[in-house]
N, C-alpha and C positions, 0 to 999 in steps of 0.2 A: 711024793712028787720029791726028784733030787737036781739039786743044778748043780753041772757042774762051774768050773770055776774055768773058762777057755783058760786064762794066764798062771794059776797053778793044777794045770792037771791034777796033780793029786789029793784039791783039796776037794768033798762033798760033802756039802751042807744039806741036809733033808731038815725039815721043820718039822717041830716034835708033837705032836699029837696032843690035843688041844687038852684031853685031862691031867695030860703035865704041866698047865700054868694054871689050872683050878684054884691052885693054894693061894694065887696074886689077888687081890682085890680089883674091882674092876666093872666094867658092864658091856656088854658086847652088842645089844643091843639089838637090831632085828634079823630072824635070817636071812643068808645071803649078802644081803646091803651090809650089817652091822652097822657102825656109826658115821658112815662114809656122807652120808649127805649132813648132815649135823657139822661133820669137821669141812667140807667147802662151804656152808654156808658162814661159818661162825669159827673161823678157826681157834682165835682169841678165847673169845668167849669160851667155846666146847673145853680146855684144854683145863682154864680158871676152873671152870662146873666139875671138870671131875677129879680134880686138885686137891679140891674144897671137898670134894666128898668121901674120895681114896686116897689121895696122899699123894707122895710123888712117887709112887713105885705104882703103876695100874694098867689093867690089864683092858687092852680093845679089841675092835675090832673091825678094817677098814681097808677097803680094795681088797675084800678076798683072802683076807688074811690075818689070824688073831697076831696080836702083837701087841711088846710091852714099852711104856712108856717110863719114861726117867727124866725123872726134872731138875732143873737146880745146878747154883755150880759145881757139885760134887760132879754130878751126872757128866754135866759135858768135858768132865776133866777124864771121869772113869775111859766115857764112850772118843772121844776125840784125842786126847795124848796117848793113851792105847799104848802106853811103853810096854806089856809085857804080851801086846800082837791076838788081841783077844777076840777083836773086831772086824769082820770085813765091808767094808767098803763096798766094796766088784758087788758081793752076795746085796749089800743091800739099796744101792742106787739103779742096780742092773735092771730093775722090775720097771724102772720110769726112765731110763732114759738108754738102755743095753741095745735096742733095736735102732735107734737110730747116729748115740752116738757111741759106739760102742768102743771099749776101749781108750776111752779119754783118760786124763790124769788119775780123776777122782772114781774113774773106776776102774784103778789099777789096785792090788794090795801088796803089801809089805816086802819083799824085797825089789821084787819089779818095779814097784813105784817107786822104790828109790834110787833104783840105776835109770828111768825115765824121768823120774823130777832130775837130777840130777844135769843128763842131757839139755833136759827146756831149760834149765836157768842160764843156760848161755845168753840167751834167746832177753832176759832180762836183766843182765848186769849192768853197766853206767854209759857205754859206746853204746847199743841199742839204745836205751831207756830216752838219754839225752836227741837221738834218733829222732825215736816218737812223738818226744817233747815239739821237734820243729811241725812237725806232724800237724799234734794234734792242735796246735796253735793255729796252727796257719788256718785250720778247719775250722777251729769253735770264734775266728777274731772274726772268720765270714759270716756268718752265722748269727752268730749277734748284730755286725752291723746291718745284717736284712731284718733280724726286729725292732730294732730300734727307726729303721724306713722305717718302719709299719707299727707305729705302736699301737696298745689298743687289747683290747679282748686274743689272747691265748690257748688254746687247749694243750696245758705244759706235755704231757707223756708222748701223744701222738708227734708232739718236738723236738722232745729229748729220742724218739725210738731215732724218727731219721735221723738226726747229731750221731746219735753213736754208731748205728750200721754205717755213716758217709766215714765218720772217723777208722771204724774196723776195716774197711773198702784201702783205707790210704795206710796207717800204720803198721796193716797186718798182713797187708795181700800188696804192696805200695800202689804207687803216684800212676803206674802207668799200667794197673789191668786192662785199663784198655772198653771196648764197647759189650763188653759181657758183663760188666762189672752189677748192670739191674739181674740181670741173671742170677748171678752168684748170692746174690742179694736177696732178693725171692727166695731164691730157694734155701737158705739161712731163717726165713721168720717163716717158713709152709716148717721147719724140721723141729723147732723151739715150739712153734704151735701142739704141733702132734707130741711132741713130750708130755704133753698135759692132757695130750684127750683120753676122753671117756671111754672112747672105743679102738681096743685094743689092737686091733688087725687091721692091715692096710687093704679095707674094701674098699672098691671105688666111693667117691669123689668125698672121702670121708676126709680128715684132719691127718689122721694117722696115713691113708693113703697119698697124701698130697705131701708129708713127711718124707715118705720112702721115696716117692719121688724125686723130693730133693734132692734126699743124700747121697744118689743116685747121679745126680747134674753136680754133687763136689766132688766124687771121689773123681767121676771123665775128670774135671776142671785141674785137679790137683795130679792127678795121674798121668795127666799128660803136661804140666809144667815142671813137674818134678827135677826131671833130668835138664830142661833146659836151664830152671835157676842153678841146677847144680853145675854145666859147663858153664853156662855165664861167669859165675863165682861171682863173690860179695855181694852187696843187696841190704841197704840198713833196714828193712821191714822185716817182721816177724818173719812170714814167711820164708824167705830167701835166710836167712838162718837157723832156721831149722833145716831148710834144706843142705845146710852145711855141717849139723852138731852134731856130733859122736858119742858113743858109750866109751866107757876107761878105756876099753878094748882099742879103743881108736877108731873102731867101724861105723860108720856114717850107720844111721837110722834110716832103716828096713822104709821104701813105698809107705807099705801099709800104716806104718807107725806115725810119718811125717804127715797122713790124710789124718790120721782120727785124730791125735793131736790137736790139727793146726784146726777140726772140726769141730771141737769142749773146745776150744780157749776162743775161738768168735762167738762159741754161744755163750758160754761164760762171761764175759766182755761184756759183750750186746746185753744180756738181756737182765744182770744184774745191774749196770751200771744205769741203766737206763730208769729201773725201778728208785734206784739211789738218789739218781739228779732228780728224778722228777718230786723225789721226797723233800729233798735239800729244798726245792724252788719253793714247792709248797708251804716246809716252815721258816725258809725268813719271809714268804708273802705275809704268813698271819704272824710275823716276831717284828716289825717296823723297827724296833728299838737293836733287835741283832743286825736286821740288813744297815744298820748307818754304820752299828761299830765294827762291819767286818767291811765294811764303804772305808773307812776311813783306816783301817791298815792297808787296803790295799794302794789308799792316796799314798802311804807313808811308804812304799816299794819306789817312789819318785823312779817311775816312768809313765812313758807320753802312753795316749789310745794305743798307739801305731807300734810301738815299740814291743819287740818278741817276748816273750817271757822266757825265763832262765830258770835253769835249776834253784840257783842263788835264789831266785824271786820267791817259787814256792816256798823253800825253804825258812822262807822270811813272814808265812802267816801261819802260825802259830794255831790263831782265833778262828782259821778259818775251816784249819783241818778238826778242831775241839766243836765246829759247828756239826761240821760234817757225818763228824763219827756222832752225834747223839742222834742224827737223820736216823742216821743207819742203827744205834739202840731203840731205836722208838719204832721201825718197819726194816727188820731185817729183811736183807734178799733171802738170804735164803732160811726162812722159818723155821722149818724142820728138816732132820741130820738124821736119813733111816741110815741103820748098820746092822750084817745078822749075826750073831755068836758063833767063833768058830769051835767055843771049850766051853763046857758048862761055867756059868761063876755065880757069884753072890752080892747082892747090893742093897744095903740096909734091911740085910737079915733076911731076903729073901733068894732062893736055888732058883735057879734061869737058867734050862737045860741048855750044849748048843745045838745049833740050827734057828733058833729064834731071833722072829725080828725083832729090833730091838730100836728104838729112839729120843735123839733128846729136841727139845726147843727151844732154838734160845729166844723166837719168841713170848717165852713165856718167862723166863730167866732175864728178859730183859725189861721187866714191866715187874718185878719182884720186890713191891714196897721197902720190905729190909732193909735192899740192897741198893734201892734206886727213888728217896723216898718222891714223893710226890711223881710219880713214874710216868702221867699223863701228860706234867708240864718238859715244854722244851726246854732245856737248862744246859750248853755247851759248857757251865762250868764246871761239871759232875768228870771232866775229861782236865782239869787242871794238874797237876802234880801233885799238890795236896791233897786234893781229892780221889786218887788214884790210887796212892800211896798202900793203904789197908784192905783195898778189894779185892776179892779174889778173882786170879787173873783169869778165870775160865767165868766172869760173867760177866764178860762183854766179847762174842765170839759171833760177827756179823761174817766173820772171815774162814770158821772153822780151828780148827786146834793144832796140834802135834807133826804128826809128819803130814796131814794136807792141808795144811794151816793154804790157803789159798796164793800156786805162786804170783799171783799179778795183783796183790794187794797194794804196791808200791808206784802201779801202773795206776791202780784203782785213784790213790791215794793224790797222786800228778795229774790225769783227769780232772777233779773235782776240783783241785786249786787253781788250776786254768782256766779251768771251765768259770767259777770264783772271779776272778780276776777280772776276766773281759766282762761279763756279765755283768757285777756291779761300780764299773769305772764306768760302762754306758748303760745300764736302765733300774730302773727302781721298780717292784714288785707287789701287788698288793691285791687283796681279795673285795669282791662285793662288800656291801655292808649282809651280815644274816648270812652267807654264802659255807657251806661247809662241807669240803671235800664228800665223797662218797670211796672209799678205798675196798680192797677186796685184798685179802693179807695172804692167800695160797690160791697156789702152788709159788708165787713170786707176788710179792705186790707192787699193785696198779689201780688207779684212781678207775674207778666205772665207768663215771661220766668224765675222765682227760684231765679234768685238773682246771677249772675256769679258770686265769688268772689276769690281771692287767698291766700293764706296760706302758711308763713310761721315759722318756731319755731323763739324761741325765745331763 
């Protein structure tokens, strides 16, 4: 099987013959299904067991292909920093995201990725970010007031899912999107669900079938809107910004490029932030002492509940940012990251041939006891300046790293701290005695039971 890179036709990567990887220790599991069911059932436990048995480089067989897992900060640096351009993100993520989110930023490689990232970065500069904050702040304030008016039990995950969808619709698409917002939102939900569906063909009545139909709806909507937005000019939302974005030669991004980038960015912002904010609230509920400390930090801003948030306010919330980072350490929104080797390479003494599917595992790295003592403990002080000083720079990688470092990471911090400000200023959150949330950690962490908490007005 060969996989042609649509972005760079000169690159053809053929997975190596299985016997060319036999020198690497590991366990490929059952015929055909390999270790797939084990990974789905308990991804953290499975990788920890494989590491204990085989070490930081091991062979496995998941989702129909033999792959090599590389564990630890040095492995993260090798694959993510990738100064030598040895690893393809296109061919790593393509089998998971390629049908539904083709040519999103994460699915581009090397020079083409650099050019598109530069064009998109205009949408994340200071001016647009301030505009996004206005929309985020307004939307979060309204939703928190609704929760405050109805205290008691709440399922966090569905509440966050709806909140992030609503926020993405306004700050990304513009408040004037109109009555089609529900249809567009539904299409995105179907596309995201299909990205990790076990059935990978768009058969009728399957998740993939609904996802492909959702993409058609998204493509039709953006195709109709792009010329309208370009003719109108201006616009502070992300979509309008991308409609005016240009390459280095001054040429506008193509209509198809805008469609692909908008689809991918909305998916990434919605799904990962839903997971991260849910995890953050869960940690606050489980650790009331930290909830008190963060609430005091918010009080120290000296702003009333109805006052708008500002960039300056959010920059005065270092403890809240540290707590959010610790939530991301415990439950990174992207627990594993695939790449495909463009060239033969060696790591820890093992020769690995070109074409091999390789992956790193932030979830494993984030729980390495020699880097993070008592790794299951929630301790935001791990992210104080002093604590971070001698830590490997790729020991904490929830946003990836290198050229593919998440373009929206500052947007994520801004939204998280804006959320923390309004939430803590209005509500306290707790867990019922004896309750332990049941989390699934792959493909994106989410509580199977929705994460039940108790809200009280403060």
